[in-house]
N, C-alpha and C positions, 0 to 999 in steps of 0.2 A: 116511606122507609121507616123501619123500626129504629128509634133512637138508641144510642149506646148508653146503658146505665152504669156499667162498670167494666173494667178491663180485666179479663181473665188471664191466667198464665198462658203464654203462647206455646202452642204445640207446633213445632216445626219439624217436618219430615222431609229429608232429601232422599228421594228415591232414585237410585241409579237407573239409567235408562238403557235398556237393551236395544232399542232401535227406534229412532225417529222415523216414522213413515214418510216416505217421499211420495209426492203425488204421482199417480200411476202414469200420467203422461210424461213425467220427467225421469222415470226410472230407466237407468241403463241396464245392461245385462248383469253387471255386478255393481250394485249401489251400496254406498256407505251410509249407514244409519246409526242413530244413537241419540239419546236425550236424557236430560235430568229434570226432575220435577220437584219443586219445593212447595209444600202445602203448609200454610201458616194460619192458625186460628188467631185472628187479630183482636177480637173482642167477643164478649159473651154476656148474655142477660138471661133471666129465667125463661127457658123454653126456646131460646134463639141464640144465634151466633153469627159472626162475620168471619170470612176467610179470604185469603189471598193466595193465588196459585201462580208460580213462576215456572215457565216452560223454557228450558234451554236446549237448543238444537246442537247436537254434537256430530251430526252427519251431513249429508248433502243438503243444499238449500231446499226448503219446503215452501211450496206455493199452494196454500189451501190445507187446512188441518182440522182434525177432530181429536179431542182428548177425552178418553173414557176412563171411568173407574166405578167402583161399587161401594155404596154405603152399606154397612152391615148392621146398623142399629136403628134403622127407620128414619134417618135424617132426610130432610126434603129441602131442596133449593127453592127459595121463595122469590128471589130477585138476583139478577146477574148483570154485570156490566163488562164491556169490552168483548162481547161475544153473545151467543145465544145458547140456551140450555134446553135439553129435553131429558125427561126422567121417566123410567118405567120401573116401578118398585124401587129397588136400591140402585139399579143401573143408571148411570148418568153419562150423557154425551154433551160436551161443549164444543160448539163449532165457531170458527173464527168470524170476526166482523170483516168488512171490506178493507178497513185500514190496517189490519194486523194479520192479513192472510199469509204474508211472506215472512219466513224466519230464516235468515241467512245462517250459514255455518258459524257456530260460536255465539249467535245472538240469542236473546231472551225476549219472550213476550209474556205478558201478564194479564190476568183477569181476576176479578173478585166477585164475591157473592154474599148474600145473606141467606141463612137457612134456619130451619126449625128442627127441634129434636125433643124427645122425651127420654128421661133416664140418662144414659151415657151418650157421649159424642166422640167415639173413637176415630182416629185418623185413618183414611183409606190405606190399605196395605200395598196396592200396586196401581200403576197408571199405564195406559197405552196411548201412544200417539200414532194416529193413522193406522191402527191395528197392530203395531209393534209394541210389545211389552217393554216398559222403560226399566233399564238396569244400570244406566250411568256410564256406560263405555261405548264407544263407536264399534260397529261391526260391519262386515261386508256380507251381503246376501244376494242371491240370485232370485229369491222368492218375492213375489208380490202378495201381500196379505189380501184376503178376500174383502176386508173392510176398508182398503185404501180408498181415499176420497179423490175426486177429480181436482184439477188444478184451479177451477174457477173459485172465486172468492165467495164467502158465505154472506148471509144477510147483513144489512148495515142500517145504521140510522145516521145518514150524513148530515152535517150541519148545513144551515142555509148558505147559499152561494156567496152572498155579500154580508159582511159584518156590519154592525151598527155604525162604526166609524167610517166605513166605505160609503155608507148612505149619507152620513153627515157631510163628508167631503164632497160628494156629488151635488149636494144642496148648497155648497158654498160656505158652509160653516164647519170647518174641520175640527176634529177632536184635538184638544191640547192636553188632555189627560184621559186615560182609559184604564180602569181598574176592574179586575174580575178574578175570582178564584174558581170559576166554573167553566169558562170557555174563552177562546180568542174573540176579540172584538173587531178585528180586521181579518179579511179572508186570507191574507198572506202571512199573518203573524204566526211565528213558529218558535217563540222564545218562552222564557219563564213567566208564569202567572204570579207566583208568590213563593215565599221562602218559609220553611218551617225549621224550628230548632227543638231538638229532643233533650229532655231533662237528664237522661242517663249519662250522657257524656258531653252535652252542650255543643255538639256538632250540628251543622245546618245542611239543608238540602233544598235546592230549587225544584219546584214542581212545575212542569211545563205542560204542553198539550200533546195529545196523542198523534196529531198530524197538523200541518199548517191550516189555520182557520178552524181548528177542531176543539174538542172538549178537553177538560183537565185530565191529567193522568193521575187519578186518585189512587190507583194501585201503587204508584211509586211512593206516595205518602204513607199508605198503609204498611208497606214493607219497611220503610225507614222508621216508622213510629211504633212498630210492633212491640208490645210489652213495655211501653214507656209512655210518657206524656209529651206531646209536642205543642208548641205555641207558634202562631203565625207572626213572624218577625218583620217581613217585608211584603207589601202588596205592590207588585211592579207596575209601572206605567207602560202600556203598550204603544203609546203615541210616538215614542222616540224622543220625547223631551225630558225624560228622566224625572218625571213628577211622581216618583214613587212615594208610598205612604209607609211610615215607620212609627215606632213607639212615640206617642205624644209626650212632649216635654212639659214641665210645670209652667204655669202661667198665672192668671188671676186666681186659680185654684190649684193646689198641690194634688198630684195624683197619689194613689196608694202604694206604688212601687218604689223601689230604691231611688233616692235622689229627687223624689217628687214627681217622677214620671208616671204615666198611666200604665195600667196592666195591658198585657198582650192577650189576644183571644186564643182560647183553646182550639187547636186545629181540627179536632174531631167532634166538636160540640154541635155542629149544624150539618149533618149528612143529608144529602138529597140525591135524587136521580134526575138527570137531564138527558132526554131522548135515550134512555136505557143505559146511560153512563153514570157511574157513581161520581159524585163531586161533593165538595164541602163549601159551605158559606162561612162568613165571618160572624161569629156569635159574640155580640157585644153585651156583656153584663155590666152593671153599674161599676164604674171604676176603670173600664176599658176604653182605650182611645188611640187613634192613629192621626198623624199630621205630617205636613210638609210646609215649612215656613219659608222656604227658599225655592220658588217654582220658576218655571220658564213658560211664558206665553199665556198665563192665566190672566183674565180680565182684571184691570185696575181702574180706580176712579169710577166714571160713569160709562165705561166701555161695555158694549153688548156681549152677552154670553148666554149659553143654554146649558142645561145639565139634566140628566135623568139618572135614576137608580132603581134597581130591583131589590125590594125588601121582602122579608117575611111579614105579611100583613097581620099575622096573629101573635107576633112577638113585639111587645111594646110596653111602655109604662108611662107614668106621669112625671118622670124626672126630667131635668134639663141636661142636655138636649140631644136627642138622637138626630144628628145632622150629617149631611154629605154635601160639600160644596165649598164656596169661596169664604175665606175668613181672614182675620187679622194675622199679620206676620210676626207679632210679638206675643201671641197667646194671651192677650188681654183685651178687655172691653175698651175699645177706642172711640166709642160713641155711635150714635144712630147712623145707619147707612154704611158701616164699615164691613158688613157681611152681606152675602147673598147665597143662601144654602137651602137645600131641601130639608125640611123637618118632618118627622113622622112620630106620632105618639098621641097621648090624650091629656097632656097638661093643659090647663085652662087659665093660667096666670096672665098671659099676655093676649091670648086670642083663642077662639074655638069656633067650631061649626055646629051643624045639626047633630042630634043624637048624642050618644055618650062617647063618641070617638072609637078608634083613633082617627085622626085627620092628617091630611097632607097640608102643610103650611110652609111659608117661607120664613126662615130666620134671617132677619135683616139687621140684627143686633138691637138689643133692648126692645124687641118686639117680635112676636110670631104673628105673621099677617096672612090672611086668606082673602083679602079684598082691599078696597080703598080705605075702609074704615078700620080703626083698631078695635079689638075685642071680637064680638060675635058677628059672624057672617053666615046668613042663611043659605047661601049657595055652595058652601063647603060641606059636603056630606061625610058621614062616617064611612070609611072604606076599610075593609078587613079581608080582602082576598088573600088566600094562602100565599100567592106570589103576586106582588103589587108593583106595577110600573108607576113611578112618581116623577113628575117633571116640574121644574121651575126654570123660567127664563126671564131675562130682563135687558132692557135698553133704555135710552134716555126717556125718562118720564113714562115708561110703559113696561109692564111686566105681566106674567101669566102663570097660572098653575093648571096643570093637566094631570090626569091619572087614569089608570085602567087595570084590568085583569091581565097579568103577564102570561096567563095560559090561553086566553082566548078573547076575541072581541076587540073593539075599538077604544080609543082614548076618549075621555070626556073632559071638557074644559070647565074648570070650577071658577076661574076668574081670568079676565083678559081686559086690562084697562090701565088707568093711571097709577102712578106710585101712591103710597099711602098719604093721606092728608094730615100727616103728623110731621112736625118740623124735623129736618135732618135727613130725609130720605129722597129728596130731589134737589140737586143731583145726588147720586150715590157716591160713596167714597170707598169703594171696594179696594182691598189691599192685596188680594191674589194668593194668599195661602190656601191650602186644601186641608179639610178636616173630614174625619169619619168617626161617628159615634159619640161626639162631644160637641159642646158649644164653643164659640169663638174664644172665650176666656178660659178654656179648659174645664168648664163645668162638666162633670162626668157622672151625673146621677141617673142617666138614661139607660134604656135597654132596647135592643133591636138586633136584627140579622140582615146583613148585606151580602148580596150575591154578585152584582156587577153595577158599574156606573161610569159615566163619562162627563166631561166638561168640554164645551166648545168655544171656539172663537167666533163671535157673531151671533146674531139672534136667529135661531132656526125657524123656518116656516112650519106651520101646522102640517103641511103635506110631507115635509121631511120627517117630522116626528111620527106621523102616521105610518110611514114606510118603516121606520125603526121599530115601532110597535108590532108591525106585521112580522118583522124579523124575530123579535122577542117571542111572540106566540109560536112561531115555527121552530124555535130552538128546542122546545120540548121540556120546559121546566115541570117537574113533578111527574114526568112520564117515563 
């Protein structure tokens, strides 16, 4: 996906709708039709732009739809989410996906796209839904347009049937925290994924999923954040334990924001596509961090746990420390063994693997480990997949690191053995806080991008993690 380099002035056009087409099989002898279309240019960069389209039904319920319009200046759609697009010259047709085929009376569906242009980028003058030109008021008609579409739903990219946390639960190691800005991690989850706050008026909006167990509704964010800047204020916990992540407070290190807190992530800095659906990751620049020091059910002491995260394997640095996992509850360094978190980056101060990095390691406090020995471990390779699955898990005097390509293939085990042979790590003294993008003492010099991650109760088997990896590769990151 083309990254957004700058935000242009928003062009918002509300086109009154002369008639929402009703599927031919649902048309009565006198059908009421009508729709309203709002077309918003949400961002722009040299030669390209992003747009969001809201379609409101003012007539009888629609089951299966196509929206058509004409570009007049040679614009071309290059990527679209929440539907499928076809284009011939300037003529564009967008067809519903399976999960948004139905538009009830008074309801709105949305889709978004990226496009290219040269010269000017004028807003389309008119839109038609199922063959009826949109004018913004309902009307009654006995006519069925020749372009009316059948009631069957259009093409879809359904999410996998079971979510990662369903798989962990079936393996006897249920999730106690589940964080994602891209998709639901349970097949039945239908709540908010994260919250954004816009700078124009400091109001907030929860961003949920398109359907239960589905992908993020990025179009809702694009609409809410149009022509302003948004920050990610909350990453919700899908496990039901309310282990949400919020702005990290000051600790051993003061953050750069007011009161010594860390910065919040720019909500639009990490746009991606997941199975044809637009989504956003959590872009962590130095100084950014999230935390929860008062959790429910997260492992403490030497209790067993597992965790995985999906990162951008090309976004990293040598700062301390881009972590996701278990940390101290007072945001300070409380000694060896008081943490157990996934680390990703290429810092070499405490430990490193082969090549120049980046490496997946475990932050166990006062040490980044990739094996039983401190420092260099030859079995920990450089990994820089665009989408990276990273795993750390630990139990009494036993722990492991695994990783793989989140787009395809299987997991590899980089270490599976005893706790480090350094004093203070056996037994562990985990405290049960959760961090993202920072170290346990609020060190915040790192960089990275996070898409999803979970923490479990109990030590997951390799078979369970392999099934989770299969779910991740089927989810469609980058496709």
